[in-house]
Structures are given as C-alpha cells and as structure tokens.
py3Dmol code that shows the C-alpha trace and the ligand (Angstrom):
import py3Dmol

protein = """\
ATOM      1  CA  MET A   1     115.863 286.402 253.907  1.00  0.00           C
ATOM      2  CA  GLY A   2     113.164 288.863 252.740  1.00  0.00           C
ATOM      3  CA  ARG A   3     113.773 292.162 251.005  1.00  0.00           C
ATOM      4  CA  SER A   4     116.928 292.878 252.972  1.00  0.00           C
ATOM      5  CA  GLY A   5     118.564 289.661 251.670  1.00  0.00           C
ATOM      6  CA  ARG A   6     117.393 290.179 248.093  1.00  0.00           C
ATOM      7  CA  LYS A   7     118.738 293.729 248.130  1.00  0.00           C
ATOM      8  CA  ALA A   8     122.164 292.557 249.327  1.00  0.00           C
ATOM      9  CA  ILE A   9     122.333 290.090 246.427  1.00  0.00           C
ATOM     10  CA  SER A  10     121.163 292.549 243.769  1.00  0.00           C
ATOM     11  CA  GLU A  11     123.506 295.306 244.973  1.00  0.00           C
ATOM     12  CA  ARG A  12     126.613 293.343 245.899  1.00  0.00           C
ATOM     13  CA  LEU A  13     126.843 290.060 244.060  1.00  0.00           C
ATOM     14  CA  ASN A  14     128.267 291.278 240.753  1.00  0.00           C
ATOM     15  CA  ARG A  15     131.058 293.160 242.523  1.00  0.00           C
ATOM     16  CA  LEU A  16     131.808 290.188 244.801  1.00  0.00           C
ATOM     17  CA  ARG A  17     131.829 287.752 241.825  1.00  0.00           C
ATOM     18  CA  GLU A  18     134.557 289.902 240.242  1.00  0.00           C
ATOM     19  CA  LYS A  19     136.523 290.547 243.406  1.00  0.00           C
ATOM     20  CA  TRP A  20     136.594 286.895 244.527  1.00  0.00           C
ATOM     21  CA  ARG A  21     136.709 285.492 240.931  1.00  0.00           C
ATOM     22  CA  LEU A  22     133.624 283.304 241.446  1.00  0.00           C
ATOM     23  CA  ASP A  23     132.842 280.716 238.731  1.00  0.00           C
ATOM     24  CA  PHE A  24     129.640 279.494 240.316  1.00  0.00           C
ATOM     25  CA  VAL A  25     127.259 280.983 242.856  1.00  0.00           C
ATOM     26  CA  VAL A  26     124.452 279.130 244.679  1.00  0.00           C
ATOM     27  CA  VAL A  27     121.961 280.849 246.959  1.00  0.00           C
ATOM     28  CA  ASN A  28     119.362 279.289 249.175  1.00  0.00           C
ATOM     29  CA  GLY A  29     116.220 281.282 248.364  1.00  0.00           C
ATOM     30  CA  GLU A  30     113.515 279.588 250.405  1.00  0.00           C
ATOM     31  CA  ASN A  31     112.801 282.628 252.638  1.00  0.00           C
ATOM     32  CA  ALA A  32     113.497 285.395 250.132  1.00  0.00           C
ATOM     33  CA  THR A  33     109.832 286.300 249.608  1.00  0.00           C
ATOM     34  CA  GLY A  34     108.489 287.891 252.778  1.00  0.00           C
ATOM     35  CA  GLY A  35     110.364 285.305 254.824  1.00  0.00           C
ATOM     36  CA  MET A  36     108.153 282.476 253.492  1.00  0.00           C
ATOM     37  CA  GLY A  37     109.126 280.647 250.307  1.00  0.00           C
ATOM     38  CA  LEU A  38     110.282 282.134 247.016  1.00  0.00           C
ATOM     39  CA  SER A  39     108.065 283.598 244.303  1.00  0.00           C
ATOM     40  CA  ALA A  40     108.820 283.200 240.566  1.00  0.00           C
ATOM     41  CA  SER A  41     109.484 286.927 240.175  1.00  0.00           C
ATOM     42  CA  HIS A  42     111.966 287.015 243.066  1.00  0.00           C
ATOM     43  CA  ALA A  43     113.656 283.868 241.727  1.00  0.00           C
ATOM     44  CA  LYS A  44     114.046 285.595 238.362  1.00  0.00           C
ATOM     45  CA  ALA A  45     115.454 288.685 240.085  1.00  0.00           C
ATOM     46  CA  LEU A  46     118.054 286.583 241.921  1.00  0.00           C
ATOM     47  CA  ILE A  47     119.116 284.930 238.650  1.00  0.00           C
ATOM     48  CA  ASP A  48     119.286 288.323 236.936  1.00  0.00           C
ATOM     49  CA  SER A  49     121.566 289.484 239.783  1.00  0.00           C
ATOM     50  CA  GLY A  50     124.173 286.887 238.837  1.00  0.00           C
ATOM     51  CA  VAL A  51     123.088 283.735 240.778  1.00  0.00           C
ATOM     52  CA  ASP A  52     123.763 280.463 238.911  1.00  0.00           C
ATOM     53  CA  CYS A  53     121.555 278.202 240.969  1.00  0.00           C
ATOM     54  CA  ILE A  54     118.877 278.583 243.665  1.00  0.00           C
ATOM     55  CA  THR A  55     118.101 275.941 246.269  1.00  0.00           C
ATOM     56  CA  LEU A  56     114.864 275.859 248.230  1.00  0.00           C
ATOM     57  CA  GLY A  57     113.997 273.931 251.424  1.00  0.00           C
ATOM     58  CA  ASP A  58     111.081 272.917 253.653  1.00  0.00           C
ATOM     59  CA  HIS A  59     109.302 276.123 252.568  1.00  0.00           C
ATOM     60  CA  ALA A  60     109.916 275.342 248.861  1.00  0.00           C
ATOM     61  CA  PHE A  61     106.306 275.816 247.788  1.00  0.00           C
ATOM     62  CA  ASP A  62     104.988 278.382 250.289  1.00  0.00           C
ATOM     63  CA  GLN A  63     104.651 280.713 247.280  1.00  0.00           C
ATOM     64  CA  ARG A  64     102.278 278.846 244.996  1.00  0.00           C
ATOM     65  CA  ASP A  65     103.775 279.963 241.673  1.00  0.00           C
ATOM     66  CA  MET A  66     106.949 278.041 242.537  1.00  0.00           C
ATOM     67  CA  LEU A  67     104.999 274.843 241.905  1.00  0.00           C
ATOM     68  CA  THR A  68     105.080 275.598 238.170  1.00  0.00           C
ATOM     69  CA  PHE A  69     108.131 277.839 237.968  1.00  0.00           C
ATOM     70  CA  CYS A  70     110.503 275.184 239.317  1.00  0.00           C
ATOM     71  CA  GLU A  71     109.524 273.006 236.356  1.00  0.00           C
ATOM     72  CA  GLN A  72     110.317 275.776 233.877  1.00  0.00           C
ATOM     73  CA  GLU A  73     113.572 277.140 235.353  1.00  0.00           C
ATOM     74  CA  PRO A  74     116.472 274.700 235.208  1.00  0.00           C
ATOM     75  CA  ARG A  75     118.518 276.569 237.838  1.00  0.00           C
ATOM     76  CA  ILE A  76     116.134 275.806 240.711  1.00  0.00           C
ATOM     77  CA  ILE A  77     116.641 272.805 242.995  1.00  0.00           C
ATOM     78  CA  ARG A  78     114.064 271.635 245.586  1.00  0.00           C
ATOM     79  CA  PRO A  79     114.862 269.062 248.228  1.00  0.00           C
ATOM     80  CA  LEU A  80     115.352 265.471 246.946  1.00  0.00           C
ATOM     81  CA  ASN A  81     113.352 264.010 249.811  1.00  0.00           C
ATOM     82  CA  PHE A  82     110.387 266.365 249.680  1.00  0.00           C
ATOM     83  CA  ALA A  83     107.014 264.714 248.929  1.00  0.00           C
ATOM     84  CA  LYS A  84     107.239 262.085 246.184  1.00  0.00           C
ATOM     85  CA  THR A  85     104.710 264.060 244.085  1.00  0.00           C
ATOM     86  CA  ALA A  86     106.569 267.391 244.350  1.00  0.00           C
ATOM     87  CA  PRO A  87     107.341 269.170 241.066  1.00  0.00           C
ATOM     88  CA  GLY A  88     110.849 270.095 240.033  1.00  0.00           C
ATOM     89  CA  LYS A  89     114.156 268.317 240.646  1.00  0.00           C
ATOM     90  CA  GLY A  90     116.285 267.597 243.722  1.00  0.00           C
ATOM     91  CA  PHE A  91     119.553 267.602 241.811  1.00  0.00           C
ATOM     92  CA  ARG A  92     120.760 269.029 238.501  1.00  0.00           C
ATOM     93  CA  LEU A  93     123.970 269.345 236.548  1.00  0.00           C
ATOM     94  CA  ILE A  94     124.498 273.022 235.742  1.00  0.00           C
ATOM     95  CA  LYS A  95     127.191 274.681 233.630  1.00  0.00           C
ATOM     96  CA  ALA A  96     129.410 277.218 235.444  1.00  0.00           C
ATOM     97  CA  ARG A  97     130.660 280.373 233.768  1.00  0.00           C
ATOM     98  CA  ASN A  98     134.041 278.711 233.163  1.00  0.00           C
ATOM     99  CA  GLY A  99     132.341 275.858 231.246  1.00  0.00           C
ATOM    100  CA  LYS A 100     132.707 273.275 234.047  1.00  0.00           C
ATOM    101  CA  LYS A 101     129.785 271.085 235.069  1.00  0.00           C
ATOM    102  CA  VAL A 102     128.511 271.461 238.641  1.00  0.00           C
ATOM    103  CA  LEU A 103     126.141 269.018 240.274  1.00  0.00           C
ATOM    104  CA  VAL A 104     123.971 270.753 242.839  1.00  0.00           C
ATOM    105  CA  ALA A 105     121.796 268.636 245.151  1.00  0.00           C
ATOM    106  CA  GLN A 106     119.669 269.437 248.171  1.00  0.00           C
ATOM    107  CA  ALA A 107     118.186 267.252 250.893  1.00  0.00           C
ATOM    108  CA  LEU A 108     116.189 267.924 254.054  1.00  0.00           C
ATOM    109  CA  GLY A 109     117.207 266.655 257.446  1.00  0.00           C
ATOM    110  CA  GLN A 110     115.059 264.466 259.699  1.00  0.00           C
ATOM    111  CA  VAL A 111     116.093 265.650 263.174  1.00  0.00           C
ATOM    112  CA  PHE A 112     113.887 268.335 264.839  1.00  0.00           C
ATOM    113  CA  MET A 113     112.131 269.151 261.548  1.00  0.00           C
ATOM    114  CA  LYS A 114     108.421 269.955 261.655  1.00  0.00           C
ATOM    115  CA  LYS A 115     107.462 267.357 259.053  1.00  0.00           C
ATOM    116  CA  PRO A 116     108.833 263.829 258.559  1.00  0.00           C
ATOM    117  CA  PHE A 117     110.977 263.504 255.456  1.00  0.00           C
ATOM    118  CA  ASP A 118     112.504 260.407 253.838  1.00  0.00           C
ATOM    119  CA  ASP A 119     116.077 259.330 254.550  1.00  0.00           C
ATOM    120  CA  PRO A 120     118.424 262.048 253.195  1.00  0.00           C
ATOM    121  CA  PHE A 121     121.519 259.795 253.313  1.00  0.00           C
ATOM    122  CA  SER A 122     120.242 257.317 250.706  1.00  0.00           C
ATOM    123  CA  ALA A 123     118.635 260.125 248.652  1.00  0.00           C
ATOM    124  CA  LEU A 124     121.972 261.985 248.381  1.00  0.00           C
ATOM    125  CA  ASP A 125     123.866 258.763 247.739  1.00  0.00           C
ATOM    126  CA  THR A 126     121.694 258.076 244.681  1.00  0.00           C
ATOM    127  CA  ALA A 127     122.004 261.650 243.409  1.00  0.00           C
ATOM    128  CA  LEU A 128     125.782 261.689 243.678  1.00  0.00           C
ATOM    129  CA  LYS A 129     126.122 258.292 241.956  1.00  0.00           C
ATOM    130  CA  ASN A 130     124.094 259.733 239.064  1.00  0.00           C
ATOM    131  CA  ALA A 131     126.758 262.371 238.309  1.00  0.00           C
ATOM    132  CA  PRO A 132     129.893 261.535 240.317  1.00  0.00           C
ATOM    133  CA  LEU A 133     132.654 263.974 241.125  1.00  0.00           C
ATOM    134  CA  GLY A 134     135.533 263.403 238.666  1.00  0.00           C
ATOM    135  CA  GLY A 135     133.075 261.717 236.275  1.00  0.00           C
ATOM    136  CA  MET A 136     130.070 263.589 234.951  1.00  0.00           C
ATOM    137  CA  ALA A 137     130.605 266.408 237.454  1.00  0.00           C
ATOM    138  CA  ASP A 138     133.638 268.724 237.769  1.00  0.00           C
ATOM    139  CA  ALA A 139     132.299 269.934 241.132  1.00  0.00           C
ATOM    140  CA  VAL A 140     129.571 268.736 243.470  1.00  0.00           C
ATOM    141  CA  ILE A 141     127.702 271.029 245.866  1.00  0.00           C
ATOM    142  CA  VAL A 142     125.297 269.657 248.435  1.00  0.00           C
ATOM    143  CA  ASP A 143     122.936 271.925 250.399  1.00  0.00           C
ATOM    144  CA  PHE A 144     121.781 270.000 253.444  1.00  0.00           C
ATOM    145  CA  HIS A 145     118.748 271.855 254.768  1.00  0.00           C
ATOM    146  CA  ALA A 146     118.422 270.774 258.371  1.00  0.00           C
ATOM    147  CA  GLU A 147     118.064 271.890 261.986  1.00  0.00           C
ATOM    148  CA  ALA A 148     120.508 269.743 263.965  1.00  0.00           C
ATOM    149  CA  THR A 149     124.252 270.320 263.755  1.00  0.00           C
ATOM    150  CA  SER A 150     124.862 266.594 264.569  1.00  0.00           C
ATOM    151  CA  GLU A 151     122.989 265.481 261.471  1.00  0.00           C
ATOM    152  CA  LYS A 152     124.685 268.174 259.362  1.00  0.00           C
ATOM    153  CA  VAL A 153     128.148 267.048 260.426  1.00  0.00           C
ATOM    154  CA  ALA A 154     127.188 263.389 259.861  1.00  0.00           C
ATOM    155  CA  ILE A 155     126.090 264.080 256.303  1.00  0.00           C
ATOM    156  CA  GLY A 156     129.364 265.897 255.669  1.00  0.00           C
ATOM    157  CA  HIS A 157     131.399 262.870 256.691  1.00  0.00           C
ATOM    158  CA  TRP A 158     129.052 260.531 254.781  1.00  0.00           C
ATOM    159  CA  LEU A 159     129.798 262.468 251.559  1.00  0.00           C
ATOM    160  CA  ASP A 160     133.459 263.259 252.322  1.00  0.00           C
ATOM    161  CA  GLY A 161     135.532 262.725 249.165  1.00  0.00           C
ATOM    162  CA  ARG A 162     132.438 262.601 246.950  1.00  0.00           C
ATOM    163  CA  ALA A 163     131.492 266.304 247.022  1.00  0.00           C
ATOM    164  CA  SER A 164     133.395 269.573 246.672  1.00  0.00           C
ATOM    165  CA  LEU A 165     131.200 271.162 249.329  1.00  0.00           C
ATOM    166  CA  VAL A 166     128.557 270.044 251.777  1.00  0.00           C
ATOM    167  CA  VAL A 167     126.985 273.035 253.476  1.00  0.00           C
ATOM    168  CA  GLY A 168     124.035 273.363 255.826  1.00  0.00           C
ATOM    169  CA  THR A 169     121.169 275.832 255.550  1.00  0.00           C
ATOM    170  CA  HIS A 170     117.853 276.422 257.386  1.00  0.00           C
ATOM    171  CA  THR A 171     118.849 277.741 260.841  1.00  0.00           C
ATOM    172  CA  HIS A 172     119.749 281.261 259.517  1.00  0.00           C
ATOM    173  CA  ILE A 173     122.692 281.452 261.948  1.00  0.00           C
ATOM    174  CA  PRO A 174     126.234 280.753 260.635  1.00  0.00           C
ATOM    175  CA  THR A 175     128.307 278.174 262.471  1.00  0.00           C
ATOM    176  CA  ALA A 176     132.062 278.736 263.038  1.00  0.00           C
ATOM    177  CA  ASP A 177     133.238 275.335 261.781  1.00  0.00           C
ATOM    178  CA  ALA A 178     134.204 275.778 258.124  1.00  0.00           C
ATOM    179  CA  GLN A 179     136.793 273.113 257.367  1.00  0.00           C
ATOM    180  CA  ILE A 180     138.075 270.721 254.726  1.00  0.00           C
ATOM    181  CA  LEU A 181     137.197 267.166 255.831  1.00  0.00           C
ATOM    182  CA  PRO A 182     139.909 264.428 255.653  1.00  0.00           C
ATOM    183  CA  LYS A 183     138.976 263.184 252.153  1.00  0.00           C
ATOM    184  CA  GLY A 184     138.755 266.676 250.639  1.00  0.00           C
ATOM    185  CA  THR A 185     135.150 267.882 251.025  1.00  0.00           C
ATOM    186  CA  ALA A 186     134.635 271.463 252.298  1.00  0.00           C
ATOM    187  CA  HIS A 187     132.040 271.616 255.031  1.00  0.00           C
ATOM    188  CA  GLN A 188     130.260 274.135 257.205  1.00  0.00           C
ATOM    189  CA  SER A 189     127.344 273.090 259.398  1.00  0.00           C
ATOM    190  CA  ASP A 190     125.315 276.178 258.481  1.00  0.00           C
ATOM    191  CA  ALA A 191     126.120 278.990 256.058  1.00  0.00           C
ATOM    192  CA  GLY A 192     123.860 281.412 257.925  1.00  0.00           C
ATOM    193  CA  MET A 193     121.403 283.804 256.300  1.00  0.00           C
ATOM    194  CA  CYS A 194     121.780 286.719 253.991  1.00  0.00           C
ATOM    195  CA  GLY A 195     119.610 289.095 255.976  1.00  0.00           C
ATOM    196  CA  ASP A 196     119.305 291.665 258.767  1.00  0.00           C
ATOM    197  CA  TYR A 197     120.891 290.219 261.940  1.00  0.00           C
ATOM    198  CA  ASN A 198     119.135 292.790 264.195  1.00  0.00           C
ATOM    199  CA  SER A 199     116.277 290.276 264.222  1.00  0.00           C
ATOM    200  CA  ILE A 200     115.254 286.860 265.421  1.00  0.00           C
ATOM    201  CA  ILE A 201     116.555 284.635 262.619  1.00  0.00           C
ATOM    202  CA  GLY A 202     115.562 287.346 260.108  1.00  0.00           C
ATOM    203  CA  MET A 203     112.180 288.294 261.540  1.00  0.00           C
ATOM    204  CA  GLN A 204     111.317 291.543 263.319  1.00  0.00           C
ATOM    205  CA  LYS A 205     111.726 290.761 267.005  1.00  0.00           C
ATOM    206  CA  ASP A 206     108.388 291.728 268.668  1.00  0.00           C
ATOM    207  CA  GLU A 207     106.189 288.823 267.514  1.00  0.00           C
ATOM    208  CA  PRO A 208     108.748 285.999 268.005  1.00  0.00           C
ATOM    209  CA  LEU A 209     109.530 287.396 271.469  1.00  0.00           C
ATOM    210  CA  ARG A 210     105.818 287.606 272.327  1.00  0.00           C
ATOM    211  CA  ARG A 211     105.348 283.980 271.310  1.00  0.00           C
ATOM    212  CA  PHE A 212     108.330 282.835 273.389  1.00  0.00           C
ATOM    213  CA  ILE A 213     107.231 284.818 276.447  1.00  0.00           C
ATOM    214  CA  THR A 214     103.428 284.338 276.382  1.00  0.00           C
ATOM    215  CA  GLY A 215     102.995 281.209 274.187  1.00  0.00           C
ATOM    216  CA  MET A 216     100.389 283.166 272.165  1.00  0.00           C
ATOM    217  CA  ASN A 217     100.290 284.504 268.625  1.00  0.00           C
ATOM    218  CA  LYS A 218      99.108 288.051 267.942  1.00  0.00           C
ATOM    219  CA  GLU A 219     100.512 289.014 264.540  1.00  0.00           C
ATOM    220  CA  ARG A 220     102.236 287.458 261.547  1.00  0.00           C
ATOM    221  CA  PHE A 221     105.994 287.270 261.389  1.00  0.00           C
ATOM    222  CA  THR A 222     107.485 289.970 259.220  1.00  0.00           C
ATOM    223  CA  PRO A 223     111.124 290.123 258.019  1.00  0.00           C
ATOM    224  CA  ALA A 224     113.532 292.724 259.491  1.00  0.00           C
ATOM    225  CA  VAL A 225     114.507 295.216 256.847  1.00  0.00           C
ATOM    226  CA  ASP A 226     117.824 296.852 257.780  1.00  0.00           C
ATOM    227  CA  GLU A 227     121.109 296.234 255.977  1.00  0.00           C
ATOM    228  CA  ALA A 228     121.853 292.531 255.466  1.00  0.00           C
ATOM    229  CA  THR A 229     124.968 290.647 256.344  1.00  0.00           C
ATOM    230  CA  LEU A 230     125.626 288.435 253.370  1.00  0.00           C
ATOM    231  CA  CYS A 231     126.678 285.142 254.945  1.00  0.00           C
ATOM    232  CA  GLY A 232     127.973 282.182 253.050  1.00  0.00           C
ATOM    233  CA  ILE A 233     130.947 279.998 252.230  1.00  0.00           C
ATOM    234  CA  PHE A 234     133.683 280.377 249.602  1.00  0.00           C
ATOM    235  CA  VAL A 235     135.371 277.269 248.216  1.00  0.00           C
ATOM    236  CA  GLU A 236     138.242 276.943 245.812  1.00  0.00           C
ATOM    237  CA  THR A 237     138.420 273.506 244.159  1.00  0.00           C
ATOM    238  CA  ASP A 238     141.291 271.528 242.688  1.00  0.00           C
ATOM    239  CA  ASN A 239     141.080 271.541 238.853  1.00  0.00           C
ATOM    240  CA  ALA A 240     141.885 267.871 238.515  1.00  0.00           C
ATOM    241  CA  THR A 241     139.860 266.315 241.369  1.00  0.00           C
ATOM    242  CA  GLY A 242     137.122 268.861 242.084  1.00  0.00           C
ATOM    243  CA  LEU A 243     137.837 268.524 245.794  1.00  0.00           C
ATOM    244  CA  ALA A 244     138.346 271.536 248.037  1.00  0.00           C
ATOM    245  CA  LYS A 245     141.702 273.341 248.253  1.00  0.00           C
ATOM    246  CA  ASN A 246     140.557 276.348 250.259  1.00  0.00           C
ATOM    247  CA  VAL A 247     137.491 277.210 252.303  1.00  0.00           C
ATOM    248  CA  VAL A 248     136.559 280.521 253.868  1.00  0.00           C
ATOM    249  CA  GLN A 249     133.462 281.502 255.788  1.00  0.00           C
ATOM    250  CA  ILE A 250     131.933 284.709 254.351  1.00  0.00           C
ATOM    251  CA  ARG A 251     130.328 287.539 256.315  1.00  0.00           C
ATOM    252  CA  ASN A 252     129.896 290.676 254.222  1.00  0.00           C
ATOM    253  CA  GLY A 253     128.218 293.953 255.199  1.00  0.00           C
ATOM    254  CA  GLY A 254     125.599 294.586 257.905  1.00  0.00           C
ATOM    255  CA  ARG A 255     126.091 293.898 261.620  1.00  0.00           C
ATOM    256  CA  LEU A 256     128.200 290.739 261.808  1.00  0.00           C
ATOM    257  CA  GLN A 257     131.945 290.959 262.091  1.00  0.00           C
ATOM    258  CA  GLN A 258     133.425 290.681 258.586  1.00  0.00           C
ATOM    259  CA  SER A 259     135.186 287.681 257.084  1.00  0.00           C
ATOM    260  CA  GLU A 260     136.142 287.152 253.453  1.00  0.00           C
ATOM    261  CA  PRO A 261     138.657 285.494 251.130  1.00  0.00           C
ATOM    262  CA  VAL A 262     141.941 287.381 250.861  1.00  0.00           C
TER     263      VAL A 262
END
"""
ligand_1 = """\
1
LIG
Fe 114.083 275.970 256.037
"""
view = py3Dmol.view(width=600, height=400)
view.addModel(protein, "pdb")
view.setStyle({"model": 0}, {"cartoon": {"style": "trace"}})
view.addModel(ligand_1, "xyz")
view.setStyle({"model": 1}, {"stick": {}})
view.zoomTo()
view.show()
C-alpha cells in the first residue's frame, strides 16, 4: 500500500527472506503506486527487492503502463476472471530459488465487488488442472482477491487438497483465521496489507471520514505514510506432496502486534 508498503519491502524483505529461509515470495502489488494500481517502475523495484511474483487485483490497470508491462514481465499475475480482453496472464508457473516450480494464480470474487466478474470457481479449477499440485507444480499458491469472508472461505474449501495455499487479499485488514484445511491447504481469509495501519485501510483518514460522515467528496484519497506493518502469511510445504505442514500469520513492524515464524 503506497510508499509506506514499498519501503517496508525494500528495507526488510532481504533480511526476512534469510531469517525465515523463504524459497518463494509473492506480494499483492495492486495498491503500491499511490494507493491505486501498480506502475511498471514500482513493479520493477519490488522485484529488485527480492519478490518472486506480484499479483494484482481489481485495480490491476489503474496505472496505464501496466497494460504493456504485464505482457513483458513473466512474474506478474493479473486476475484470471478480469475482462476477457485484458493483457497478461491469470496464472503462471514460476521457478523458486530452490529450483521448484510454483504455480501462482489469482481470481477476483463476485460478492460485494464494484464490478461484475466471471465465476472464479470454474476459472481457478481450469488453472489448477493446467498445472496440478504434485504434477507440473511443486507448490500452488492462489490469491483470491475478494471482499466477502464467506466467499473467501468457500474458495479455500473448494481448492482444499489441490493448492499449497489459498489466501485472500483486497480488504487490507488481516483476518485471524490462518489454518491448514482438512485436505492440507493452508488458508487465511485475508493476508492484510503491507502499509501504515494508522489509516483507513491504508489511506490518510480525513477524506474517507468526511465521505462517511457527509456523503460528499472533497479531495482525493492519499496513502498514509508512516511505518508499515508488513502483513502476510508464511507457509512451509511438504517436499513430497506440496501441501502445507505449517502456517503462520505474519505481522512485522509498524503498529500491529507482532507475529512471526519461530
Ligand atoms: Fe482490490
């Protein structure tokens, strides 16, 4: 989320990769540029900071240069069920630092979203059949970019046993439900944002408050800029099956109470 989130990644990720022995790191970057979309230069900066894959979301193309950059950069994933004419790919097989192949896929939810999107269940089903866990893919990560926790939990159970991790993004607030589902898929309804939590979902508070209280717009939303809490989810997978062995909710730095892998 904005400069605060980008700074946390550029300053902390390399150290955290080493400390937690991370083989593969995915970030959701859809609000990293001024809180609206992701520019090509900020995408490059995230990759240079040690990110292996960037997912987008409903704001995938708010920064116009992402329309062409997502075709050139094979580590960027846009939602599978975005407009049929959208550039880029909704899933890709990407090599981790340890040589393993990781399928990353992203889909948008349908409940309470501003625009109507196609069915994410069938879209993800097709993507995961293309490179199944234990077949083409050593690990499968699904970013489900959605508003409603009910839909996010449903998609987790729908993919249970077929993905290493199904994690929600989009609300910017982490949920306290990280778990391994019965067939071995790690799940958390929302990973939360990497951004300044003295804010209203990452934005400076005055304008969102004004809109809630008066129903009127006065200014643009601008991201809050103090120290970010880097929120996310850590998953350790079984070497043979690619399913989850351990899952830990991450909260690092900034205002939120800390939580990290031991
Ligand atoms: Fe979003």
